[in-house]
Chimera marker file (.cmm) of the C-alpha trace (Angstrom):
<marker_set name="trace">
<marker id="1" x="-2.046" y="11.239" z="3.691" r="1" g="1" b="0" radius="0.5"/>
<marker id="2" x="-4.711" y="9.690" z="1.459" r="1" g="1" b="0" radius="0.5"/>
<marker id="3" x="-3.669" y="6.731" z="-0.788" r="1" g="1" b="0" radius="0.5"/>
<marker id="4" x="-4.404" y="3.275" z="-1.764" r="1" g="1" b="0" radius="0.5"/>
<marker id="5" x="-1.986" y="0.447" z="-2.090" r="1" g="1" b="0" radius="0.5"/>
<marker id="6" x="-2.635" y="-2.035" z="-4.800" r="1" g="1" b="0" radius="0.5"/>
<marker id="7" x="-1.402" y="-3.934" z="-7.886" r="1" g="1" b="0" radius="0.5"/>
<marker id="8" x="-2.319" y="-3.004" z="-11.355" r="1" g="1" b="0" radius="0.5"/>
<marker id="9" x="-3.979" y="-6.134" z="-13.144" r="1" g="1" b="0" radius="0.5"/>
<marker id="10" x="-4.948" y="-4.456" z="-16.424" r="1" g="1" b="0" radius="0.5"/>
<marker id="11" x="-6.827" y="-1.942" z="-18.336" r="1" g="1" b="0" radius="0.5"/>
<marker id="12" x="-10.451" y="-1.664" z="-19.434" r="1" g="1" b="0" radius="0.5"/>
<marker id="13" x="-12.948" y="0.729" z="-21.124" r="1" g="1" b="0" radius="0.5"/>
<marker id="14" x="-15.832" y="2.535" z="-19.445" r="1" g="1" b="0" radius="0.5"/>
<marker id="15" x="-18.391" y="4.588" z="-21.175" r="1" g="1" b="0" radius="0.5"/>
<marker id="16" x="-19.602" y="7.828" z="-19.487" r="1" g="1" b="0" radius="0.5"/>
<marker id="17" x="-23.128" y="9.337" z="-19.443" r="1" g="1" b="0" radius="0.5"/>
<marker id="18" x="-22.324" y="11.044" z="-22.895" r="1" g="1" b="0" radius="0.5"/>
<marker id="19" x="-21.236" y="7.769" z="-24.511" r="1" g="1" b="0" radius="0.5"/>
<marker id="20" x="-17.537" y="8.722" z="-24.569" r="1" g="1" b="0" radius="0.5"/>
<marker id="21" x="-15.223" y="5.906" z="-24.094" r="1" g="1" b="0" radius="0.5"/>
<marker id="22" x="-12.745" y="6.392" z="-21.217" r="1" g="1" b="0" radius="0.5"/>
<marker id="23" x="-9.738" y="4.231" z="-20.246" r="1" g="1" b="0" radius="0.5"/>
<marker id="24" x="-9.809" y="2.761" z="-16.851" r="1" g="1" b="0" radius="0.5"/>
<marker id="25" x="-7.091" y="0.939" z="-14.786" r="1" g="1" b="0" radius="0.5"/>
<marker id="26" x="-8.122" y="-2.242" z="-12.927" r="1" g="1" b="0" radius="0.5"/>
<marker id="27" x="-6.476" y="-2.648" z="-9.518" r="1" g="1" b="0" radius="0.5"/>
<marker id="28" x="-6.175" y="-5.568" z="-7.093" r="1" g="1" b="0" radius="0.5"/>
<marker id="29" x="-6.198" y="-4.156" z="-3.622" r="1" g="1" b="0" radius="0.5"/>
<marker id="30" x="-5.575" y="-6.365" z="-0.668" r="1" g="1" b="0" radius="0.5"/>
<marker id="31" x="-5.583" y="-5.327" z="2.941" r="1" g="1" b="0" radius="0.5"/>
<marker id="32" x="-2.591" y="-3.551" z="4.161" r="1" g="1" b="0" radius="0.5"/>
<marker id="33" x="-0.881" y="-3.907" z="7.419" r="1" g="1" b="0" radius="0.5"/>
<marker id="34" x="1.533" y="-1.474" z="9.048" r="1" g="1" b="0" radius="0.5"/>
<marker id="35" x="4.733" y="-3.350" z="9.204" r="1" g="1" b="0" radius="0.5"/>
<marker id="36" x="7.024" y="-0.650" z="10.858" r="1" g="1" b="0" radius="0.5"/>
<marker id="37" x="6.720" y="2.940" z="12.093" r="1" g="1" b="0" radius="0.5"/>
<marker id="38" x="9.949" y="4.742" z="11.713" r="1" g="1" b="0" radius="0.5"/>
<marker id="39" x="10.660" y="7.641" z="14.077" r="1" g="1" b="0" radius="0.5"/>
<marker id="40" x="13.045" y="10.660" z="13.836" r="1" g="1" b="0" radius="0.5"/>
<marker id="41" x="14.691" y="9.698" z="17.218" r="1" g="1" b="0" radius="0.5"/>
<marker id="42" x="15.368" y="6.109" z="16.057" r="1" g="1" b="0" radius="0.5"/>
<marker id="43" x="15.770" y="6.238" z="12.261" r="1" g="1" b="0" radius="0.5"/>
<marker id="44" x="16.535" y="9.811" z="11.569" r="1" g="1" b="0" radius="0.5"/>
<marker id="45" x="13.238" y="10.444" z="9.718" r="1" g="1" b="0" radius="0.5"/>
<marker id="46" x="9.525" y="9.809" z="10.071" r="1" g="1" b="0" radius="0.5"/>
<marker id="47" x="7.789" y="7.138" z="7.900" r="1" g="1" b="0" radius="0.5"/>
<marker id="48" x="5.313" y="4.319" z="7.738" r="1" g="1" b="0" radius="0.5"/>
<marker id="49" x="6.006" y="0.929" z="6.100" r="1" g="1" b="0" radius="0.5"/>
<marker id="50" x="2.996" y="-1.018" z="4.653" r="1" g="1" b="0" radius="0.5"/>
<marker id="51" x="2.884" y="-4.634" z="3.626" r="1" g="1" b="0" radius="0.5"/>
<marker id="52" x="0.164" y="-5.770" z="1.392" r="1" g="1" b="0" radius="0.5"/>
<marker id="53" x="-0.807" y="-8.943" z="-0.660" r="1" g="1" b="0" radius="0.5"/>
<marker id="54" x="0.668" y="-12.433" z="-0.795" r="1" g="1" b="0" radius="0.5"/>
<marker id="55" x="2.951" y="-14.333" z="-3.107" r="1" g="1" b="0" radius="0.5"/>
<marker id="56" x="4.489" y="-17.747" z="-3.302" r="1" g="1" b="0" radius="0.5"/>
<marker id="57" x="7.141" y="-18.157" z="-0.594" r="1" g="1" b="0" radius="0.5"/>
<marker id="58" x="9.983" y="-19.026" z="-3.116" r="1" g="1" b="0" radius="0.5"/>
<marker id="59" x="9.576" y="-15.630" z="-4.688" r="1" g="1" b="0" radius="0.5"/>
<marker id="60" x="10.226" y="-13.784" z="-1.482" r="1" g="1" b="0" radius="0.5"/>
<marker id="61" x="13.815" y="-13.155" z="-0.625" r="1" g="1" b="0" radius="0.5"/>
<marker id="62" x="15.307" y="-13.753" z="2.800" r="1" g="1" b="0" radius="0.5"/>
<marker id="63" x="15.539" y="-10.080" z="3.740" r="1" g="1" b="0" radius="0.5"/>
<marker id="64" x="11.811" y="-9.512" z="3.032" r="1" g="1" b="0" radius="0.5"/>
<marker id="65" x="10.790" y="-12.832" z="5.019" r="1" g="1" b="0" radius="0.5"/>
<marker id="66" x="12.965" y="-11.697" z="7.988" r="1" g="1" b="0" radius="0.5"/>
<marker id="67" x="11.657" y="-8.146" z="8.038" r="1" g="1" b="0" radius="0.5"/>
<marker id="68" x="7.888" y="-8.789" z="7.363" r="1" g="1" b="0" radius="0.5"/>
<marker id="69" x="7.702" y="-12.357" z="8.709" r="1" g="1" b="0" radius="0.5"/>
<marker id="70" x="5.624" y="-13.487" z="5.705" r="1" g="1" b="0" radius="0.5"/>
<marker id="71" x="5.624" y="-13.611" z="1.919" r="1" g="1" b="0" radius="0.5"/>
<marker id="72" x="4.285" y="-10.139" z="1.034" r="1" g="1" b="0" radius="0.5"/>
<marker id="73" x="3.802" y="-9.065" z="-2.578" r="1" g="1" b="0" radius="0.5"/>
<marker id="74" x="3.965" y="-5.231" z="-2.004" r="1" g="1" b="0" radius="0.5"/>
<marker id="75" x="6.043" y="-3.443" z="0.545" r="1" g="1" b="0" radius="0.5"/>
<marker id="76" x="5.945" y="0.502" z="0.416" r="1" g="1" b="0" radius="0.5"/>
<marker id="77" x="7.272" y="3.143" z="2.721" r="1" g="1" b="0" radius="0.5"/>
<marker id="78" x="5.459" y="6.515" z="2.978" r="1" g="1" b="0" radius="0.5"/>
<marker id="79" x="6.968" y="9.613" z="4.434" r="1" g="1" b="0" radius="0.5"/>
<marker id="80" x="4.529" y="12.410" z="5.610" r="1" g="1" b="0" radius="0.5"/>
<marker id="81" x="5.074" y="15.905" z="4.207" r="1" g="1" b="0" radius="0.5"/>
<marker id="82" x="5.991" y="18.637" z="6.605" r="1" g="1" b="0" radius="0.5"/>
<marker id="83" x="2.966" y="20.000" z="8.302" r="1" g="1" b="0" radius="0.5"/>
<marker id="84" x="0.759" y="17.318" z="6.773" r="1" g="1" b="0" radius="0.5"/>
<marker id="85" x="-2.102" y="15.983" z="9.099" r="1" g="1" b="0" radius="0.5"/>
<marker id="86" x="-2.438" y="12.212" z="9.081" r="1" g="1" b="0" radius="0.5"/>
<marker id="87" x="-5.620" y="10.763" z="10.531" r="1" g="1" b="0" radius="0.5"/>
<marker id="88" x="-7.129" y="7.304" z="10.776" r="1" g="1" b="0" radius="0.5"/>
<marker id="89" x="-10.761" y="8.224" z="9.785" r="1" g="1" b="0" radius="0.5"/>
<marker id="90" x="-12.604" y="5.423" z="8.251" r="1" g="1" b="0" radius="0.5"/>
<marker id="91" x="-10.392" y="2.758" z="9.739" r="1" g="1" b="0" radius="0.5"/>
<marker id="92" x="-11.847" y="0.171" z="11.962" r="1" g="1" b="0" radius="0.5"/>
<marker id="93" x="-10.076" y="-2.168" z="14.402" r="1" g="1" b="0" radius="0.5"/>
<marker id="94" x="-9.621" y="-5.653" z="12.906" r="1" g="1" b="0" radius="0.5"/>
<marker id="95" x="-10.772" y="-4.523" z="9.369" r="1" g="1" b="0" radius="0.5"/>
<link id1="1" id2="2" r="1" g="1" b="0" radius="0.2"/>
<link id1="2" id2="3" r="1" g="1" b="0" radius="0.2"/>
<link id1="3" id2="4" r="1" g="1" b="0" radius="0.2"/>
<link id1="4" id2="5" r="1" g="1" b="0" radius="0.2"/>
<link id1="5" id2="6" r="1" g="1" b="0" radius="0.2"/>
<link id1="6" id2="7" r="1" g="1" b="0" radius="0.2"/>
<link id1="7" id2="8" r="1" g="1" b="0" radius="0.2"/>
<link id1="8" id2="9" r="1" g="1" b="0" radius="0.2"/>
<link id1="9" id2="10" r="1" g="1" b="0" radius="0.2"/>
<link id1="10" id2="11" r="1" g="1" b="0" radius="0.2"/>
<link id1="11" id2="12" r="1" g="1" b="0" radius="0.2"/>
<link id1="12" id2="13" r="1" g="1" b="0" radius="0.2"/>
<link id1="13" id2="14" r="1" g="1" b="0" radius="0.2"/>
<link id1="14" id2="15" r="1" g="1" b="0" radius="0.2"/>
<link id1="15" id2="16" r="1" g="1" b="0" radius="0.2"/>
<link id1="16" id2="17" r="1" g="1" b="0" radius="0.2"/>
<link id1="17" id2="18" r="1" g="1" b="0" radius="0.2"/>
<link id1="18" id2="19" r="1" g="1" b="0" radius="0.2"/>
<link id1="19" id2="20" r="1" g="1" b="0" radius="0.2"/>
<link id1="20" id2="21" r="1" g="1" b="0" radius="0.2"/>
<link id1="21" id2="22" r="1" g="1" b="0" radius="0.2"/>
<link id1="22" id2="23" r="1" g="1" b="0" radius="0.2"/>
<link id1="23" id2="24" r="1" g="1" b="0" radius="0.2"/>
<link id1="24" id2="25" r="1" g="1" b="0" radius="0.2"/>
<link id1="25" id2="26" r="1" g="1" b="0" radius="0.2"/>
<link id1="26" id2="27" r="1" g="1" b="0" radius="0.2"/>
<link id1="27" id2="28" r="1" g="1" b="0" radius="0.2"/>
<link id1="28" id2="29" r="1" g="1" b="0" radius="0.2"/>
<link id1="29" id2="30" r="1" g="1" b="0" radius="0.2"/>
<link id1="30" id2="31" r="1" g="1" b="0" radius="0.2"/>
<link id1="31" id2="32" r="1" g="1" b="0" radius="0.2"/>
<link id1="32" id2="33" r="1" g="1" b="0" radius="0.2"/>
<link id1="33" id2="34" r="1" g="1" b="0" radius="0.2"/>
<link id1="34" id2="35" r="1" g="1" b="0" radius="0.2"/>
<link id1="35" id2="36" r="1" g="1" b="0" radius="0.2"/>
<link id1="36" id2="37" r="1" g="1" b="0" radius="0.2"/>
<link id1="37" id2="38" r="1" g="1" b="0" radius="0.2"/>
<link id1="38" id2="39" r="1" g="1" b="0" radius="0.2"/>
<link id1="39" id2="40" r="1" g="1" b="0" radius="0.2"/>
<link id1="40" id2="41" r="1" g="1" b="0" radius="0.2"/>
<link id1="41" id2="42" r="1" g="1" b="0" radius="0.2"/>
<link id1="42" id2="43" r="1" g="1" b="0" radius="0.2"/>
<link id1="43" id2="44" r="1" g="1" b="0" radius="0.2"/>
<link id1="44" id2="45" r="1" g="1" b="0" radius="0.2"/>
<link id1="45" id2="46" r="1" g="1" b="0" radius="0.2"/>
<link id1="46" id2="47" r="1" g="1" b="0" radius="0.2"/>
<link id1="47" id2="48" r="1" g="1" b="0" radius="0.2"/>
<link id1="48" id2="49" r="1" g="1" b="0" radius="0.2"/>
<link id1="49" id2="50" r="1" g="1" b="0" radius="0.2"/>
<link id1="50" id2="51" r="1" g="1" b="0" radius="0.2"/>
<link id1="51" id2="52" r="1" g="1" b="0" radius="0.2"/>
<link id1="52" id2="53" r="1" g="1" b="0" radius="0.2"/>
<link id1="53" id2="54" r="1" g="1" b="0" radius="0.2"/>
<link id1="54" id2="55" r="1" g="1" b="0" radius="0.2"/>
<link id1="55" id2="56" r="1" g="1" b="0" radius="0.2"/>
<link id1="56" id2="57" r="1" g="1" b="0" radius="0.2"/>
<link id1="57" id2="58" r="1" g="1" b="0" radius="0.2"/>
<link id1="58" id2="59" r="1" g="1" b="0" radius="0.2"/>
<link id1="59" id2="60" r="1" g="1" b="0" radius="0.2"/>
<link id1="60" id2="61" r="1" g="1" b="0" radius="0.2"/>
<link id1="61" id2="62" r="1" g="1" b="0" radius="0.2"/>
<link id1="62" id2="63" r="1" g="1" b="0" radius="0.2"/>
<link id1="63" id2="64" r="1" g="1" b="0" radius="0.2"/>
<link id1="64" id2="65" r="1" g="1" b="0" radius="0.2"/>
<link id1="65" id2="66" r="1" g="1" b="0" radius="0.2"/>
<link id1="66" id2="67" r="1" g="1" b="0" radius="0.2"/>
<link id1="67" id2="68" r="1" g="1" b="0" radius="0.2"/>
<link id1="68" id2="69" r="1" g="1" b="0" radius="0.2"/>
<link id1="69" id2="70" r="1" g="1" b="0" radius="0.2"/>
<link id1="70" id2="71" r="1" g="1" b="0" radius="0.2"/>
<link id1="71" id2="72" r="1" g="1" b="0" radius="0.2"/>
<link id1="72" id2="73" r="1" g="1" b="0" radius="0.2"/>
<link id1="73" id2="74" r="1" g="1" b="0" radius="0.2"/>
<link id1="74" id2="75" r="1" g="1" b="0" radius="0.2"/>
<link id1="75" id2="76" r="1" g="1" b="0" radius="0.2"/>
<link id1="76" id2="77" r="1" g="1" b="0" radius="0.2"/>
<link id1="77" id2="78" r="1" g="1" b="0" radius="0.2"/>
<link id1="78" id2="79" r="1" g="1" b="0" radius="0.2"/>
<link id1="79" id2="80" r="1" g="1" b="0" radius="0.2"/>
<link id1="80" id2="81" r="1" g="1" b="0" radius="0.2"/>
<link id1="81" id2="82" r="1" g="1" b="0" radius="0.2"/>
<link id1="82" id2="83" r="1" g="1" b="0" radius="0.2"/>
<link id1="83" id2="84" r="1" g="1" b="0" radius="0.2"/>
<link id1="84" id2="85" r="1" g="1" b="0" radius="0.2"/>
<link id1="85" id2="86" r="1" g="1" b="0" radius="0.2"/>
<link id1="86" id2="87" r="1" g="1" b="0" radius="0.2"/>
<link id1="87" id2="88" r="1" g="1" b="0" radius="0.2"/>
<link id1="88" id2="89" r="1" g="1" b="0" radius="0.2"/>
<link id1="89" id2="90" r="1" g="1" b="0" radius="0.2"/>
<link id1="90" id2="91" r="1" g="1" b="0" radius="0.2"/>
<link id1="91" id2="92" r="1" g="1" b="0" radius="0.2"/>
<link id1="92" id2="93" r="1" g="1" b="0" radius="0.2"/>
<link id1="93" id2="94" r="1" g="1" b="0" radius="0.2"/>
<link id1="94" id2="95" r="1" g="1" b="0" radius="0.2"/>
</marker_set>
């Protein structure tokens, strides 16, 4: 799986080498932490839950606070496809 978890903050324009104007999306990317690993034995399917970003505490509901233990802005669950290889290349401890 290769993906990036972020929040869209806006749009801008970028000019390429030929001078053609291209639309570009601006993303705010925060460090993501693995909040939960779901297994087939325990949950009935395999998935990874990621939590990223911060928001004001009063905007986070009780269920999110209880599950993640903090005020997170983005919470997503990713399921690997059958036969897909998942590696941690490029990931450093503590980064």
